[in-house]
C-alpha positions in Angstrom: -49.5 -18.6 -12.3 -50.4 -15.7 -10.1 -47.7 -13.0 -10.4 -47.9 -12.0 -6.7 -47.5 -15.7 -5.6 -44.4 -16.0 -7.9 -42.8 -13.0 -6.2 -43.4 -14.4 -2.7 -41.9 -17.8 -3.7 -38.9 -16.3 -5.4 -38.1 -13.8 -2.6 -38.4 -16.6 0.0 -36.0 -18.8 -2.0 -33.3 -16.1 -2.6 -30.8 -14.9 -0.1 -29.7 -11.3 -0.5 -26.3 -10.1 0.7 -26.1 -7.7 3.7 -25.3 -4.9 1.3 -28.5 -5.4 -0.6 -30.5 -5.9 2.7 -29.1 -2.6 4.1 -29.6 -0.8 0.8 -33.3 -1.9 0.7 -33.8 -1.0 4.4 -32.3 2.5 3.8 -34.3 3.1 0.5 -37.5 2.0 2.1 -36.9 4.3 5.1 -36.1 7.2 2.8 -39.2 6.5 0.7 -41.4 6.6 3.9 -40.3 10.1 4.7 -41.6 13.2 3.0 -40.2 14.0 -0.5 -36.8 15.6 -0.3 -36.5 15.0 3.5 -32.9 14.3 4.4 -31.9 11.4 6.7 -28.5 10.9 8.2 -26.9 7.5 7.9 -26.6 7.4 11.7 -30.3 7.7 12.0 -30.9 4.7 9.8 -28.2 2.6 11.5 -29.6 3.5 14.9 -33.2 2.9 14.0 -32.6 -0.5 12.5 -29.6 -1.5 14.6 -27.4 -2.2 11.6 -23.7 -1.6 11.1 -23.1 2.1 10.5 -19.8 1.3 8.6 -21.4 -1.1 6.1 -24.5 1.2 5.7 -22.2 4.2 4.9 -20.5 2.2 2.2 -23.8 1.1 0.8 -25.1 4.7 0.8 -21.9 5.8 -1.1 -22.6 3.2 -3.8 -26.2 4.2 -4.1 -25.2 7.8 -4.4 -22.6 7.0 -7.0 -25.3 5.1 -9.0 -27.6 8.1 -8.9 -30.3 6.3 -6.8 -29.9 8.6 -3.9 -28.5 12.1 -3.3 -26.1 13.0 -0.5 -25.9 16.4 1.1 -23.1 17.5 3.4 -23.1 19.8 6.4 -24.7 20.1 9.7 -28.2 19.4 8.3 -27.0 17.0 5.7 -28.0 13.5 4.9 -29.4 11.3 2.2 -32.6 11.4 0.1 -34.0 9.5 -2.9 -32.8 11.0 -6.2 -36.1 9.9 -7.9 -39.5 8.6 -6.9 -39.6 5.1 -5.4 -41.7 3.8 -8.3 -38.8 4.7 -10.6 -36.1 2.8 -8.7 -36.0 -0.8 -9.8 -34.6 -3.6 -7.7 -32.2 -4.5 -10.5 -30.7 -1.0 -10.2 -30.1 -1.4 -6.5 -28.5 -4.9 -7.0 -26.4 -3.5 -9.9 -25.2 -0.6 -7.7 -24.3 -2.7 -4.8 -23.1 -6.0 -6.3 -21.9 -4.9 -9.8 -24.5 -7.1 -11.6 -28.2 -6.6 -12.0 -29.2 -10.1 -10.8 -28.5 -12.7 -8.2 -27.6 -16.2 -9.5 -29.6 -19.1 -8.1 -26.8 -21.5 -9.1 -23.0 -21.2 -9.0 -22.6 -22.5 -12.6 -23.5 -20.7 -15.8 -26.3 -22.8 -17.3 -25.1 -21.8 -20.8 -21.4 -22.2 -20.5 -20.0 -25.8 -20.5 -16.7 -24.6 -18.9 -18.5 -23.4 -15.8 -19.7 -26.9 -14.7 -18.1 -30.3 -14.4 -21.4 -32.1 -15.3 -22.7 -29.7 -17.9 -23.2 -32.4 -20.6 -25.3 -34.6 -18.3 -26.9 -32.0 -16.1 -30.7 -32.5 -15.9 -31.6 -29.3 -14.2 -29.8 -26.6 -16.2 -32.7 -25.9 -18.5 -35.3 -25.5 -15.7 -32.9 -23.5 -13.6 -32.2 -21.3 -16.6 -35.9 -20.6 -16.9 -36.2 -19.8 -13.2 -33.2 -17.5 -13.5 -34.9 -15.7 -16.4 -38.1 -15.2 -14.4 -36.1 -13.9 -11.4 -34.1 -11.4 -13.6 -37.4 -10.2 -15.1 -38.9 -9.7 -11.7 -35.9 -7.7 -10.5 -36.3 -5.4 -13.6 -40.0 -4.9 -12.9 -40.2 -4.6 -9.1 -39.7 -1.0 -7.8 -38.9 0.2 -4.3 -42.5 1.5 -4.0 -43.7 -2.2 -4.2 -41.7 -3.1 -1.1 -43.0 -0.2 1.1 
């Protein structure tokens, strides 16, 4: 199967949280600027018409995770802490959601206690395979690939 086709299908099938969406918007914008160029959170929220309050929380988490740097003062703002090709999507998800993946099902396909029909479920094995592919993609895809 063509790897690019797989990425398109998986991204269309998944639903990211607002935190992840805002984080990716901000990272993409920072990556589009010159290296080391600072951007205030207000500039990003105004440009993309997104919630400043939620964006500020997202940027704090990305800073704490070492994905971006924050600089205070009149000319302060945020900048990428490393090149976009070194920032993996799984890092961003981990920083913002506390886990490095997004589950495609609510149950755990390996834990009988997580599902009422675990013993007779016919989709847990294929879903487990799909989940594995998605997790691997998140570990491979960098911010530079979504520019």
